C-alpha positions in Angstrom: 68.2 41.0 22.4 71.6 41.7 20.8 72.7 45.0 19.3 71.9 43.8 15.7 68.4 42.9 16.6 67.9 46.2 18.4 69.0 48.2 15.3 66.8 46.1 13.0 63.7 46.6 15.2 64.3 50.3 15.8 61.9 52.3 13.7 63.1 55.8 14.5 66.4 57.4 15.5 66.5 60.9 17.0 69.6 63.1 16.7 69.7 66.3 18.7 72.3 68.2 16.7 71.3 71.7 17.7 70.9 71.4 21.5 67.1 71.5 21.5 66.7 68.5 23.7 70.0 68.7 25.6 72.2 71.7 26.0 75.5 70.6 24.4 76.9 74.0 23.4 79.5 73.9 26.3 81.2 71.0 24.5 82.2 73.4 21.7 83.2 76.3 23.9 87.0 75.7 24.0 87.6 74.1 20.7 89.0 77.2 18.9 91.4 77.8 21.8 92.5 74.2 21.9 93.1 74.1 18.2 95.1 77.3 18.3 97.0 76.2 21.4 98.2 73.1 19.5 99.9 75.6 17.1 101.3 77.7 20.0 98.7 80.5 19.3 96.2 82.3 21.5 93.2 84.5 20.9 92.9 87.8 22.6 90.0 88.3 25.0 88.2 90.4 22.3 88.7 87.6 19.7 87.5 85.0 22.2 84.4 87.0 23.0 83.7 87.4 19.3 84.1 83.8 18.4 81.9 82.7 21.2 78.9 84.3 19.4 79.5 82.4 16.2 78.5 79.0 14.9 80.9 76.4 13.8 81.3 77.4 10.2 81.4 81.2 11.0 83.9 80.5 13.7 86.2 78.7 11.4 85.9 81.6 8.8 86.6 84.1 11.6 89.8 82.2 12.6 90.8 82.3 8.9 90.2 86.0 8.7 92.7 86.6 11.6 95.6 85.2 9.6 97.3 83.9 12.8 99.4 81.3 11.0 99.4 79.3 7.8 98.0 76.3 9.8 95.3 78.3 11.4 94.4 79.7 8.0 93.7 76.1 6.9 91.6 74.9 9.8 88.5 73.1 8.6 85.5 71.2 9.8 87.5 68.0 10.1 89.9 69.7 12.6 87.0 70.6 14.8 85.2 67.3 14.8 88.2 65.0 15.1 
C-alpha cells in the first residue's frame, strides 16, 4: 500500500499536542535560551527558572516583558516553531 492509499484509508488521526501520551516537554526546554542566544542575549538563572514554569504563549509574553532587545521584544510563535 502506498502513502496515498494509507492516508485515504485512515479513519482517525491522533495528535498528542500536550504530552499526555508521550512526554515531549523537554523538546521545549531550551528554546527561549536558544532564541536569545541568536541575539547575543542570555537569561539570568532567576529568569530561566521563571520561564520554565510557563507555557509557550506566557513564555513569549514574559520575554517581551523583560525588554532585553527590540528583536527579543518582537519574538512570536513563528520564531519558536520554526
